[in-house]
DSSP file (Angstrom, degrees, kcal/mol; ACC not computed):
  #  RESIDUE AA STRUCTURE BP1 BP2  ACC     N-H-->O    O-->H-N    N-H-->O    O-->H-N    TCO  KAPPA ALPHA  PHI   PSI    X-CA   Y-CA   Z-CA
    1    1 A M              0   0    0      0, 0.0     2,-0.5     0, 0.0    65,-0.1   0.000 360.0 360.0 360.0 143.6    0.0    0.0    0.0
    2    2 A A  E     -A   65   0A   0     63,-0.8    63,-3.3    38,-0.0     2,-0.3  -0.979 360.0-173.8-122.5 131.7    1.2    3.5   -0.7
    3    3 A F  E     -A   64   0A   0     36,-0.9     2,-0.4    -2,-0.5    61,-0.2  -0.903  10.3-154.4-123.6 153.2    0.0    6.5    1.2
    4    4 A S  E     -A   63   0A   0     59,-2.7    59,-2.3    -2,-0.3     4,-0.1  -0.984  10.4-163.4-125.7 138.1    0.5   10.2    0.7
    5    5 A Y    >>  +     0   0    0     31,-0.4     4,-2.0    -2,-0.4     3,-0.9   0.130  56.6 119.4-101.1  17.8    0.3   12.8    3.4
    6    6 A K  H 3>  +     0   0    0      1,-0.3     4,-2.6     2,-0.2     5,-0.2   0.876  69.9  56.8 -53.6 -41.9    0.0   15.6    0.9
    7    7 A P  H 3> S+     0   0    0      0, 0.0     4,-1.9     0, 0.0    -1,-0.3   0.874 107.6  49.8 -59.8 -33.1   -3.4   16.7    2.2
    8    8 A L  H <> S+     0   0    0     53,-1.1     4,-2.3    -3,-0.9    -2,-0.2   0.930 110.1  49.0 -67.4 -45.2   -1.8   17.2    5.6
    9    9 A W  H  X S+     0   0    0     -4,-2.0     4,-2.0     1,-0.2    -1,-0.2   0.883 110.5  51.2 -64.0 -37.3    1.1   19.3    4.2
   10   10 A V  H  X S+     0   0    0     -4,-2.6     4,-2.4    -5,-0.2    -1,-0.2   0.917 109.4  51.0 -62.8 -42.6   -1.5   21.4    2.3
   11   11 A R  H  X S+     0   0    0     -4,-1.9     4,-2.0    -5,-0.2    -2,-0.2   0.892 107.3  53.3 -62.6 -40.0   -3.4   21.9    5.6
   12   12 A L  H  <>S+     0   0    0     -4,-2.3     5,-2.8     1,-0.2     4,-0.3   0.920 109.2  48.6 -61.4 -43.0   -0.2   23.0    7.3
   13   13 A V  H ><5S+     0   0    0     -4,-2.0     3,-1.4     1,-0.2    -2,-0.2   0.925 109.9  52.0 -62.2 -44.3    0.5   25.6    4.7
   14   14 A Q  H 3<5S+     0   0    0     -4,-2.4    -1,-0.2     1,-0.3    -2,-0.2   0.858 114.1  43.1 -60.8 -35.2   -3.1   26.9    4.9
   15   15 A E  T 3<5S-     0   0    0     -4,-2.0    -1,-0.3    -5,-0.2    -2,-0.2   0.364 111.2-122.6 -91.9   5.2   -2.7   27.2    8.7
   16   16 A E  T < 5 +     0   0    0     -3,-1.4     2,-0.4    -4,-0.3    -3,-0.2   0.918  64.3 142.9  52.3  48.9    0.8   28.7    8.3
   17   17 A M      < -     0   0    0     -5,-2.8    -1,-0.2    -6,-0.1     2,-0.2  -0.947  43.5-137.8-120.6 138.3    2.2   26.0   10.5
   18   18 A T     >  -     0   0    0     -2,-0.4     4,-2.2    -3,-0.1     5,-0.2  -0.495  25.3-114.0 -89.5 164.0    5.6   24.3   10.1
   19   19 A K  H  > S+     0   0    0      1,-0.2     4,-2.7     2,-0.2     5,-0.1   0.873 119.3  54.1 -62.2 -36.3    6.2   20.6   10.4
   20   20 A E  H  > S+     0   0    0      2,-0.2     4,-2.5     1,-0.2     5,-0.2   0.907 106.7  49.9 -65.9 -41.5    8.4   21.3   13.4
   21   21 A Q  H  > S+     0   0    0      2,-0.2     4,-2.6     1,-0.2    -1,-0.2   0.916 112.5  48.1 -62.2 -42.0    5.5   23.3   15.1
   22   22 A L  H  X S+     0   0    0     -4,-2.2     4,-2.4     2,-0.2     6,-0.3   0.930 110.6  51.8 -62.3 -45.9    3.2   20.3   14.4
   23   23 A R  H  X>S+     0   0    0     -4,-2.7     5,-2.3     1,-0.2     4,-0.9   0.924 114.1  42.3 -57.5 -47.6    5.8   17.9   15.8
   24   24 A V  H  <5S+     0   0    0     -4,-2.5     3,-0.5     3,-0.2    -1,-0.2   0.929 113.4  51.8 -66.9 -46.5    6.2   19.8   19.0
   25   25 A E  H  <5S+     0   0    0     -4,-2.6    -1,-0.2     1,-0.2    -2,-0.2   0.880 119.2  35.2 -59.5 -40.4    2.5   20.5   19.5
   26   26 A L  H  <5S-     0   0    0     -4,-2.4    -1,-0.2    -5,-0.2    -2,-0.2   0.496 108.1-119.6 -95.0  -3.9    1.5   16.9   19.1
   27   27 A G  T  <5 +     0   0    0     -4,-0.9    -3,-0.2    -3,-0.5     2,-0.2   0.863  57.2 157.7  69.8  35.3    4.6   15.4   20.8
   28   28 A L      < -     0   0    0     -5,-2.3    -1,-0.2    -6,-0.3     2,-0.2  -0.568  41.5-114.2 -90.0 155.8    5.7   13.5   17.8
   29   29 A S     >  -     0   0    0     -2,-0.2     4,-1.7     1,-0.1     3,-0.2  -0.491  21.5-118.4 -83.2 159.1    9.2   12.3   17.1
   30   30 A S  H  > S+     0   0    0      1,-0.2     4,-2.2     2,-0.2     5,-0.1   0.821 116.4  60.6 -65.6 -28.4   11.3   13.7   14.3
   31   31 A A  H  > S+     0   0    0      2,-0.2     4,-2.5     1,-0.2    -1,-0.2   0.875 102.1  51.6 -65.1 -37.0   11.4   10.1   12.9
   32   32 A T  H  > S+     0   0    0     -3,-0.2     4,-2.3     2,-0.2    -2,-0.2   0.925 109.9  48.1 -65.5 -44.4    7.6   10.1   12.6
   33   33 A I  H  X S+     0   0    0     -4,-1.7     4,-2.1     1,-0.2    -2,-0.2   0.902 111.8  51.2 -61.8 -40.2    7.6   13.4   10.7
   34   34 A A  H  X S+     0   0    0     -4,-2.2     4,-1.4     2,-0.2    -2,-0.2   0.910 108.0  52.0 -63.6 -42.1   10.3   11.9    8.4
   35   35 A K  H  <>S+     0   0    0     -4,-2.5     5,-3.0     1,-0.2     3,-0.5   0.925 110.2  48.2 -59.6 -44.7    8.2    8.8    7.8
   36   36 A M  H ><5S+     0   0    0     -4,-2.3     3,-1.1     1,-0.2   -31,-0.4   0.884 107.3  56.3 -64.5 -36.9    5.2   10.9    6.8
   37   37 A G  H 3<5S+     0   0    0     -4,-2.1    -1,-0.2     1,-0.3    -2,-0.2   0.796 110.6  45.0 -62.9 -28.0    7.5   12.9    4.5
   38   38 A K  T 3<5S-     0   0    0     -4,-1.4    -1,-0.3    -3,-0.5    -2,-0.2   0.406 117.5-112.5 -95.0   0.4    8.5    9.7    2.8
   39   39 A G  T < 5 +     0   0    0     -3,-1.1   -36,-0.9    -4,-0.4    -3,-0.2   0.745  67.5 148.3  75.7  22.4    4.9    8.4    2.6
   40   40 A E      < -     0   0    0     -5,-3.0    -1,-0.2    -6,-0.2     2,-0.1  -0.395  53.4 -84.1 -88.0 168.1    5.6    5.6    5.1
   41   41 A H        -     0   0    0     -2,-0.1     2,-0.3     1,-0.0    -1,-0.1  -0.409  42.3-172.6 -71.6 143.3    3.2    4.1    7.6
   42   42 A V        -     0   0    0     -2,-0.1   -10,-0.0     1,-0.1     5,-0.0  -0.870  32.9 -85.1-127.3 166.4    2.7    5.7   11.0
   43   43 A S     >  -     0   0    0     -2,-0.3     4,-1.8     1,-0.1     3,-0.2  -0.204  30.2-117.0 -71.0 160.5    0.7    4.4   13.9
   44   44 A M  H  > S+     0   0    0      1,-0.2     4,-2.6     2,-0.2     5,-0.2   0.812 115.9  62.7 -64.4 -29.9   -3.0    4.8   14.4
   45   45 A D  H  > S+     0   0    0      2,-0.2     4,-2.3     1,-0.2    -1,-0.2   0.903 103.0  48.5 -61.2 -41.1   -2.1    6.8   17.5
   46   46 A V  H  > S+     0   0    0      2,-0.2     4,-2.4     1,-0.2    -2,-0.2   0.932 111.6  48.7 -64.8 -45.4   -0.4    9.4   15.3
   47   47 A L  H  X S+     0   0    0     -4,-1.8     4,-2.7     1,-0.2     5,-0.2   0.889 110.3  52.8 -61.5 -38.1   -3.4    9.5   13.0
   48   48 A D  H  X S+     0   0    0     -4,-2.6     4,-2.5     2,-0.2    -1,-0.2   0.923 109.0  48.7 -62.8 -44.4   -5.6   10.0   16.0
   49   49 A K  H  X S+     0   0    0     -4,-2.3     4,-2.5     2,-0.2    -2,-0.2   0.912 113.2  47.8 -61.4 -42.8   -3.5   12.9   17.3
   50   50 A L  H  X S+     0   0    0     -4,-2.4     4,-2.4     2,-0.2    -2,-0.2   0.929 113.0  47.0 -64.7 -45.5   -3.6   14.5   13.8
   51   51 A C  H  X>S+     0   0    0     -4,-2.7     5,-1.8     1,-0.2     4,-0.8   0.881 113.5  48.9 -65.5 -37.6   -7.3   14.1   13.4
   52   52 A T  H  <5S+     0   0    0     -4,-2.5     3,-0.4    -5,-0.2    -1,-0.2   0.932 112.3  48.6 -66.2 -44.9   -8.0   15.4   16.8
   53   53 A R  H  <5S+     0   0    0     -4,-2.5    -2,-0.2     1,-0.2    -1,-0.2   0.907 121.9  33.5 -61.4 -43.5   -5.8   18.5   16.3
   54   54 A F  H  <5S-     0   0    0     -4,-2.4    -1,-0.2    -5,-0.2    -2,-0.2   0.404 103.1-127.7 -96.7   2.5   -7.3   19.3   12.9
   55   55 A E  T  <5 +     0   0    0     -4,-0.8     2,-0.3    -3,-0.4    -3,-0.2   0.955  69.1 115.2  49.8  58.8  -10.8   18.2   13.8
   56   56 A C      < -     0   0    0     -5,-1.8    -1,-0.2    -6,-0.1    -2,-0.1  -0.815  68.1 -97.4-143.9 179.7  -11.0   16.0   10.7
   57   57 A Q    >   -     0   0    0     -2,-0.3     3,-2.4    -3,-0.1     4,-0.4  -0.691  42.4-104.5-100.6 157.9  -11.3   12.5    9.4
   58   58 A P  G >> S+     0   0    0      0, 0.0     4,-1.9     0, 0.0     3,-1.9   0.855 119.2  60.6 -52.7 -38.2   -8.2   10.4    8.3
   59   59 A N  G 34 S+     0   0    0      1,-0.3     5,-0.0     2,-0.2     0, 0.0   0.614  95.7  63.9 -69.2  -7.8   -9.1   10.9    4.6
   60   60 A D  G <4 S+     0   0    0     -3,-2.4    -1,-0.3     1,-0.1     3,-0.1   0.624 115.3  28.2 -84.4 -14.2   -8.7   14.6    5.1
   61   61 A I  T <4 S+     0   0    0     -3,-1.9   -53,-1.1    -4,-0.4     2,-0.3   0.533 124.0  37.9-124.1 -13.0   -5.0   14.3    5.9
   62   62 A I     <  -     0   0    0     -4,-1.9     2,-0.4   -55,-0.2   -57,-0.2  -0.959  59.9-162.0-134.6 157.3   -3.9   11.1    4.1
   63   63 A E  E     -A    4   0A   0    -59,-2.3   -59,-2.7    -2,-0.3     2,-0.4  -0.998  20.1-124.9-138.4 144.7   -4.7    9.7    0.7
   64   64 A H  E     -A    3   0A   0     -2,-0.4     2,-0.5   -61,-0.2   -61,-0.2  -0.722  23.1-160.6 -88.0 133.1   -4.3    6.2   -0.7
   65   65 A K  E     -A    2   0A   0    -63,-3.3   -63,-0.8    -2,-0.4     2,-0.2  -0.958  21.8-118.8-115.8 131.5   -2.3    5.9   -3.9
   66   66 A K        -     0   0    0     -2,-0.5     2,-0.2   -65,-0.1   -63,-0.0  -0.485  32.3-120.4 -66.5 129.3   -2.5    2.8   -6.0
   67   67 A E        -     0   0    0     -2,-0.2     2,-0.3     1,-0.1    -1,-0.1  -0.500  25.6-122.3 -71.7 139.5    0.9    1.2   -6.3
   68   68 A Q        -     0   0    0     -2,-0.2     2,-0.3     1,-0.0    -1,-0.1  -0.645  21.7-125.4 -83.8 137.6    2.1    0.9   -9.9
   69   69 A E              0   0    0     -2,-0.3    -1,-0.0     1,-0.1     0, 0.0  -0.593 360.0 360.0 -80.7 143.1    2.9   -2.5  -11.2
   70   70 A D              0   0    0     -2,-0.3    -1,-0.1     0, 0.0    -2,-0.0   0.459 360.0 360.0 -81.4 360.0    6.4   -3.1  -12.6
């Protein structure tokens, strides 16, 4: 499965918030932010924190991308 956090990054820009500010506010590790930057999986706890912070549903901050076949 491939996921993109592009909707989250767009939301951060709209709210004039940096990734570092988000990391500190939610108590996330820099490794978690790096994973999201690479489109890697993060825990449901992280998604819960993000959805609670932005008062949204998971599909508002992540999107599923179909993996391309080789």
